[in-house]
C-alpha positions, 0 to 999 in steps of 0.5 A: 413569456419564454418557452423552454424545451423539456426533454426526459432521458432516462428519468432526468429532466433536462430544461434547455440543456442545462443538465447536460451542461453540468453533467459536462462540467462535473467530468472536466473536473473529474478529469481534472482530478484524475492527475491528482488521484493517479499521482497519489495512488502511484505514491501509496503504492510505492509507500506499500512497497517500501513497507513490504520491502522493510518487513522483508529485510526485518524478517530477515534480519531476525532470521540472521540474528536466529542463525547467529544465536543458535550457532552461538548456543552450540558453540557454547554446548561444546564449550560446556561440554569440553570444559565439564568434560576435562574437569569430570575426568 
């Protein structure tokens, strides 16, 4: 019958170092995913930045359109005053 070495580390039972090996393997897998997650995070940030820029451009365009509409309303008011002012005289 083989003797196995059992060690208790913070409540985890380790037999023949199997837990340590599996933990190292898990860490290697996590580290392998780090670049992929980093790329995904960069892509997400770029998408968010592009969305913010698009929203800002839409707000600017709307502000310009509102300013043009106000200018047209003012011009229409002046034109109406001249037309009705002349015809009323």
